[in-house]
N, C-alpha and C positions, 0 to 999 in steps of 0.2 A: 773812398774819397776822404781827404783830410780837410778840416775847416780850421783856419787860423783864428786864434783868440788874442785880442788886443785889449790893453787897458784904456783908461779914459783919455790918455795922451796919445793913443795910437801906437804905442809900443807893443811889439810882438812878445807875448808872454807864454805862448804854448800853442798846442794844436789839439783839436777834438776829433774823435772818430767814433761813429756809431756802428756797431757790429750786430747783425741780426742772424740768428740761427735758423737756417732754412732747411734743416735736415728733414723735419716732418713734412714740409711741403714737397721736397724732392722725393721722399719716399712715396708720398701720395701720387705724385706724377708718374713715378716708375710703376707703381701698382696699377694705375689707370692704363698705362701703355701696355703692360702685360695682359690686362683684361681685354683690351681692344684687339691685341694680336691673337689671343685665344679665341675670341668671338669670330674674328675674320677667318681663322683656320677652321673653326667648327662649321661656319657657313659654307666654306669652300668644300669641305668634306661631305656636307649634307647635299650640296648640289651635285657633286660627283656621284654620290650614292644614288640619287634619284635617276641620273643618266644611266649609270651602269646597271642598275636594277631593271630598268625598262628594256635595255638592250639584251640583258641576260634572259629575261622572261621570253621575249620574242624569239631569241635564238634557241631557247630550250624547246619551244613549240616545234621548230624545224627539226631539231634532233629527235624529238619524240616520234615524229612521222617517219624519219629515216630508220630509226632502230626498230620501230614497229613493223614497217614493211619488210625490213631485212629478216626479222624473225619469222614472219609469215612465209617469205620465200624459202627460207632455210628448211622449213618443215615440208616443203613440196619438192625439193630437188634431191637428187641422189648422186649426181656426178661429183667426184672429189674436187675437181677444179672449180666447179660452181660453188660448192660449200666453202672452199678456201677463199674465194672472192668475197662471198658474203661475210665470212669471219673477218676479213680485212676491213670491210665497211663497218662492222660492229666495233672493231678495235678503234677505228678512227673516230666514230661517234662517241665512244667512251672517253677519248681524250678531249673532245669538244665539250662533253658533259662535265668533265673535271674543271675545265676553264669556267664554264658558266656557274658551277657550284662555288668557285672562289669569288666570282663576281657577285653572286647573290649573298655570299658571306660578307663581303665588303659593304654592300648596300643594306645589310641587316634585314634581308628578306629571306635568308636561309631558314628553313623550318628546323628549329632546335628541339631536342628532347632532353631538357636538363635533368640531371640526377645528382644525388649526393656522391661525391668522389673522394675516396681516401687516397691521398698521394702516396702514402706508405704502401698501399696495396696495389695501386695502379702503375706507379713508375718503374718498379723492378722489371716487369715484363716489357715495358716500353724501352728500358735502358738497353736491353739486348739488341733490339732493332736499331736504336740510335747508334750504338757502338759499331754495328755492322755497316752503317752508312758512312763511316769515317775512315780515311786512309790510315796506314800504319804510322805515319809521322804526326798524327793528331791524337792527343790523349783526351779521354773523356772521363769526367768525374761528376759525382752528385753529392749534394749536401742538403739532406732533407731531415731536419730534427724530428725526433719522435713525437713531440708535442704539437707538430704542425696541424692546423685545423683541416677538416674536410672542406671541400669547396662545392658549390652548386654550379654545374656546367654540363653541356652536352659532351659525353665521353669521346665520341668520334671526332667532333670538331676540336676538342681540347687536344687530343693526340695529334691531329693534323697541324694545329698551331705550333705545338712543341717541335714537331718534325720540321716544319717550315723554318723555324728559328735555328735549329741545329744545322740544317742544310745551308742556310745563309752563313752561319758561323764557319762551317767547313770551307765554303767558297772564299771566305775572307782570310784563309790560312794557306796560301799557295806554297809557302816554305815550311809548313808545319807549325805546331803550337798546341794550345790546349783549349778545350771547351768545357765549361762548367754549368751544370744545372742545379740551381739552389732554390730554396723556399724559406719564407719566414712569415710569421703572423704580424699584421699591422692593424692598428685601430685609428681610423681617420677622424679628425675633428674639424670643425669649420676653419680653425686657425692653422691646421696642419693637414692638407689634403692634396690629392692629385685629381685633376679634372672634376673638382667639386664633389668627389666621393665622400660619403659619410658612413661611419659604422665599421664593422669588422670585416676585413678582407685578408686574403693570402696573397703575398707577393711572390710570384714565380719568375725567376730570372735565368736567362741564358746569356752567359758571358763568353767572350773569346779574346784571345791575345793577338788578333789579326791586324790587318792594315788600317782599320778604322775608316771613318766617314768624315769628310770635310764639313764644317759647320754650315756653309752655304747650301749644302745638299741635304743636310739632316732633316729639314722641315718638309722634304718632298718624299721621303722614303715610304710613307704609307699610301701614297697616291697609286691608284691602279695603273699598271703597265709601266710605272717608273722603276728603273733598275740601275744599280751602279755596276752591274756585271757587264762583261763584254758581249757583243752580239752573239745570239744563239745560246747563251749560257743560262737564260732564265726568262720567265714570262713577265716578271714584275708584278705577280699577283700573290706571292707568298705573304708578304707583310700586310697586304690589303686584306687577306683572309684573317690574319691575326687581329687587325684593327676592328673589322666588322664583328668577329666572334666575341671579342672581349666587351665591346660596347653593347651588343645585343644581349650578352649575359649579365648586364648590369654592372660591368666593371670598366676598366680602362687599360691603356697601354702607354708606356713611355720608353724613350730610347736615349741613351747617353753614348757618346763616341768622341774620340780624338784621333786624328791621323797618326798612325804608328803606335797608338796606345790601346787599340782594341775597341770592342763595342759591347754594351750591355743592354738587353731589352727586358723590361719588367712588365709582366702581366699581373694585373690586380683583379682577382676574381672573388666574388662574395663568399663569405663563410657559410657553410651549410648548417642549418639548424635541425636537420632531420637525420635519422639513422639510415645509413646506406642499406638499400634493399637489393643491391646488385647481386651479391652472392646468393641470396634467397631466390631471386628471380632465375638465376642460372640453374638452381637445383630443381626448380619446378618443371614438370614435363607438360608440354603443350597438349591440350586436348585436340583430337582430330577436328579439322575444319569442316564445318557443315556448309554445303553450297547453298546459296540464297540469291536474293534479288538485289541488284546494284543500280543505283540511280547515278548516271554520269551527267555532270553539269559542265558544259564547255561550249563556247561560242565560236570556236574555230572548227569548221567542218572536217578538215583533214585530220586534226588531232582527235576529234570525236570518232571518226571512222576507225582509226588505228586503235585507240583506247578500247572502244567497244569490242572490236574483233579480238584483241588480246584477252580481255576479261571473259568473253564467251568461250575462248579456247580453254580456259580454266574450269569451265563447267557452270558458270553463273549465268543467270538470266539478266538482261540489261534493258533499262529504259533510259531514254535520252531527253535532256532538257537543254535548250539553247540559251536560257537566261535565268537569272535568280527568281523572277516572278513565276515563271513556268515551273521551276523546281519546287517552290513553296506550295503551289497549287497541287502538284502531283503528290507531294508528301502528305498534304491534308487529306487526299482522297485514297491513297494507296499505302501499303506497308512495305518498307525497304529495310534490308539488313545493313546496307552501307551506302553512304553518299560519297562519290568520287568527284571532287570539284576543282576547277581552276581557282587557286587562291587569289589570283590577281583580278578576278572578275568583280565588278562593283556589287 
């Protein structure tokens, strides 16, 4: 807005304009908007995690009963047709168990066994498997510098996460292209961070030159059962497992994509501060297991029956507790070698 300037006779002598620099205010507004969006996304993912975790736990109980009863029946039948039918049931249950495992991973209720993992030692063996999963018109390469730090993570879940990302990259390359697995060391500060991470992390990236993902879809890709693939081509749980695994491991995951320009998914996993004991553990020979007394803590009668029967088949003696209070009382009065408990029980 311009203001006219006049002399004492009312003659126009010029104009005045005041200009204010609102860059700082605009930057603050944008930062606030981004923070609100991140909070809303985190709240949505937390709510989805609570829902899927509960569903997966209940479904797992049903699968436990099915697989337990199938194994006990298998031990009693001799007819080839009956054995084949039971094996079909077991295979179907295993597929269901795989789905619940991914759901538990997303909800961060999957039981992890974190170890120190050297990428230089771990990835060469995994590369063979990854390369075999790609068609001939898709090239696969790795870029892991020799000075890349070791990470702290569950080895099995880590390999599953990488496999999920490579499979997604493969499916985004219907006409062929390339997939790259790379890693680099990063040091996050409060002014330079991803998902409020702070400290030393390793960024592990899977990139492809595929079809890419539209921006309006990008914010949904980590939601369970959401998929950009055609019907029957995927469960929509691969990226959900990646999301849950990285967050439960103390890290984070981010994704970048442009239609026609490919996709890059970055896993940020914490740097390990301990020396890997994996090779040492593999060299050790396990001592023969001594049979003992097992306390089973479970409030679902059907799960209790199957679990107890399977443990007794292994030669252990079993005592049952239907709630935590009963279990604590029994532990105070008796001696047990192992407590086998439902981790979701209060």
